[in-house]
N, C-alpha and C positions, 0 to 999 in steps of 0.2 A: 598478392597478399591476402585477398579475401576468398580465394578458392581453396586455400589449404585448411584441412580439417584439423582442429586442435582439440585436445581433451580438456574438460573443465578443470580450471585451476582452483582446487579446493584445499582449504587448510584444515587439517585434522586437529581436533581438540586434544591438547596435551594430556598425557596419562595422569598427571598430578592435579588436573583441574577438578575442582569439586563440583559435581553435578548433583543438584538437589533431588532429582528423581531417584528414589531408592532402587528402582529396577535397572539402573544404568549399567550395572555389571553384567546383566543378562544379554545375550546376543542371539537374535533370531535369524531366520534365513534372509538372504539378500533381497528376495522378492517382496519383503515387507518394507522396503525403503524406496524413497523417491526424492527428487530434488525440487525445490521451489524457489522462485526468484520474484522479487518485487523491484520495480524500476520506474522512476520518473524520467521519461525520455526527453524532456524539454521540447515542447512544441515549437516549430519554426515561427509561429505567430506570437510567441512570447520572448523572442530574442530581442528584447528592448534595447535600443542603441545606448540609452542613458544608463543602463545597468551593466551591460557586458562590454564596457569600454576596454577592458583588459584582454579581450579575446581578439586574436588576429582575424582579419576579414575572411581568409580562406577557411578558417575553422568554424566560422559562423554559417558558412554555406550549407544549406540543407542537404543537397546531394552528397556532399562529403560526409556529413554527420550520419546520413541515412545508411551509407555503405558501412560505416563503423558499427552502426546498430545491427545491420544484417549479419555482419561477421560475428558479433557478440552472441546474438540470439540463435543463429542457425548453427554456428560452429564452436565458438569458444565455451559457452555455458550450456546451451541446449537443455534447459531445465524441463522437468516433466510438467510442472505447473508454472505458468508465467503470468504475472500480474503487472500490467503496464498502466502508467498514468501519463496525462498530457498526450494521449494518442488522438490524432484528429480523425474525424469521421471519414474523410476522403482517404487518408492513409490506411485506415483499417479496411475499408470496403474495396479499395483498389489494389492493395498490396498484401497486408498482413493476413487477412482472412483466408485468401486463396493460397498464398505462398506457404503459410504454416501447414495447411492441409496437404498441399501437393508435395512439399519437401519432407515434412516430418510426420504426417498423419495426425495432426493436432486439430481438435475441434476448438471453437472459440465463441465468445459472446462479448458484446460491446454495448455501452450506453453512453450517449453524449450529453453534455450540459446544454441547457437552453441558452441561446445567445443573450448577453446582457444588453441594456439599452444603448450603450456606447459602441456596440459591435457593428462595424460597417463592411466587414468582409463577408463572402458567401457563407451560408450556414454550415456547409460541409467542412469548412475550415475550423469549426468549433471543436474543442477537444473534449475528451471524456476518459473513461477507464475501460480496459479490456482484460479478459481472462482467457488464456490459451491452455489446453490440457492434452496430454498424451493419450490418445484413444487406445493405444496398446495396453496401457495400464489402468485407464479409467473409463467408465461408462457414463455418458451424460444422462442426467435425469431431469433437470429442471433449472430454470434461471429466472431472476426477477430483478428489476431495476428500482431504485429509490431516489427521489429528489430530496435533498437534505434541507429544503425550505418547507417541508411538510409539517409545519409547527402545529397547525390547527388539528390535523389528523392524528397527532401523537400525544399531546398534552391535555390534561383535564382542565376544568375551568379555573381552579385555584392556581394551577401552574401558569396558565395563560395570563391571569391577572398579575402574577408576579413578573412575568416576562415583559408585560406592558409597562410596569412601573420601574423596572430595573433600567438604569441609564448606562449607555456606552459612550465614552469620549471618543469621537471620531478623529482619525488622523489620515493624512495623505501618504503617498509613497515615501516621502522623505521623513515621516514621523512628526510633521507639524500638526498641531491641533486645528481642526477645521469645523468643529461643531459638536453636537450631541444628539443622540437619538435613543429610542428604547431598544432593549435587547430583542424584543419581539420583531420590531421593524427591520433591524439589521439582519437578524437570522432569516427572516422571511424574504429579504431581498437577495440573498446569496443564491448562486446557481450550481453549487457542488452536487455531485451525484455519488451513488454507491451501487455496486453490482454484486449480486449473489448468484453463485453457480453451485448446483448440487451435483455431486459425482458419486459413483460407486467404485471403490477400489476393487478391481477385478479379482485380485488374489485373496484379499482378506474379507471381502464383502462389506467392509466398513462404508458407511455413508459419510461423505466429507462435504461440508458446506464451505466453499471458498468465497471469501469476501474481499473486494478490492475497492478502495476509496481514495480520495484526495481531498483532505479537509482544507478549509479556508486558511489563507496564509497569515492572518492577523486576528487579534481579539480572542484571547483565551476563552472568554465566556461563550463566544459564538462557536468555537471549535468543540467545546464541551457539550453544547446543545446539539450540534451535529452528530457527535458520537453517541449521545443518548438516544437520538432518533434512530440511528442504525441498530443499536442494541435492542430497542423495543420492537423494531420491525423484525429483527432476527428471532426474538422470542416468539413472535406470531408464526414465523416460518417453521420453527422447530415444532410448535404445537400442531401445525397443519401436517407436518411430516409424520408425526406419530399417529395421526388419525387417518392419513391418506395412503400410507405405504404399508402393505402387509408385512408383518414380521419385524418392523423397525421399532426398536426400543431406545431409551435414553443411552443405554450402554454402547450401542453401535453407531451413534451419531457423533461425529467429531467435527470441530470447527477450526478453520484457519482464517485469520483476519489480518489483512495486509494492506499496505499502501503508504502514501506520503501523508503523514499526520501533521506536518509543519509544527511539531511539538517536541521540545526537549524532554529528557528523561525525568526532569523534576517539575514538569508542567501539570496543570489541573487534569488535562486529558489522560495523561499516563497514570496519574494517581487513581483516577476514576477507573481505568481499565485494569489496574492492579487490584481493584476491589475495595478501595478505600471509600469511606463515606465523605462526600464533598458537601460542606455546609455553604450553600450559595445564597446569600441574602436570607430570605425568609423560608427557603425550602432546602430539604436535604436530598441529595442526589446520590444514588448508588447504582452500580451497574447491575441490571436485572439478569445479565448473563454471566455473572462472575463465577458461577459453578462450572461454566464451560470455557471461560476465557479469563485468565488472570496471570498469564505468564508470557513473556516475550523471549525471543532467542537471546537477548542480551542478558537474561538471568542465568544462562547456562554457559556462556563463553567468556574467555579472558577479557579483561577490561581494555586491553590494547588491540583486540581483534579488529575493531573499527575505531579509528580516530574521529572521523566524520563520515556521514553518508551524503551530505550536501556540501559542495565547495563552490558556492556562488559568490565569488569575490570576497567581500568582507563578511558575508553571511555564511557561516559554517556551523555544522552541528550534526548530531544524529537525529534525523527527522523521519526516517523510513523504518517500518517495523513489520515483523511477522509475529502474531499472537496466537496462542493455543493453550490447551490445558496440559499440564505435565503428566497427567495420567493417560493422555491420548497419544501424544507424540514425544519422541526423544530426539534431541539434536545430535547428529552424528558428526557432521563436518560443516564448516562455514567458509565462505569466501572472505579472505582478509582484505580490509580496505586500508590498512595502515601504510601499505607501500605507496599509495597515492599521495599521502602527505609527504612522504620522503621524496617522491618524484618531483612534486611541486617545489619543495625546498631546494633540491639540487638544481632545478632548472630556473629558479628565481621567478616562478610564475605565481600569480595571485590566486588563481582558481581555475575552474573548469567551465566550459569545455576547452579542449586543446587538441593537439595533433592526434593523440591516442585515445581520447575519451569524448564521446559524442554529446554528453549531457553534463549539466552542472551537478547532477547526482551520480552516484555510482550504484550499480546493481547490488542488491542484498540477496545473496544466494546461500541456501542452506540445504543440507541433506537431512531428511527426517526419517525416523523409523516409526512405524505404526505399532502401538502397544496394545 
């Protein structure tokens, strides 16, 4: 089953679909196109028994799920840029880093979260985010990691005062209220990370900054703060790029921002990334990188292309995104996720993982054209 090579299963955008980019009718050479995938792989250490009661024991098994992941990433999808979340340090260092290079000639970078206070397992079992890239198509230039609790290093004094005064109602995993704390303390205590990798597309010479993150799973205000930290850090990276790389201008720097945002399409985070001004208590927040990022793949594809990207029992929704600027990239094809909902309905299953899917998320795969 796992040795047979399959072509990527891609869904073409129907001819009558309205694409907002006015250049969509223009077609360039095929070497200006590449595929990109973002995927929360569900760490074996987060297979909580109280959450995944609907999953049969044999499909919880990490060895079984890992073989499915190998099949998907090496054979079924084989994307040119792969952004993985919930990837453990040990799995990256002992398997994916070397196997991606040896099998596909893919370079990679990884950053792990710092273990929280309750963590009792070895540190190498802690998860993080990784980016893999096809070295036949991309030249590696630079990478940087960011801890999303870097509140002091990101906000000015007025903003810090606001964060200290803004209160968050704390809840447990079941949604029960367990107390209250400041937005500053809650954001500062989180251990989420972000990874930036800078690549040069060999054919077009475009500089592409690929970003991968996994935002906190609850409290919209905390996720908004984490996203703002990423955007402000990105702003500094772009400025450094323009100063440090000869011949690099705003026009040939392009950004791809992907990951598990744990945010629905009507959430504060998504409105912020779309460029809207978010009035949050006493301060106004707007994405400083809106000139580079204000568009996701969902703006270009049919509404039924993805029913959900997360199928975790009762928790279902579109939480996984790829963001870009419509003047930089054009969506050519997408992997449809709608058949997963149909499959679960036919089999009377509540969610994922299952026999055919190794994670409670599905991979979001798209083919992009560089404009």
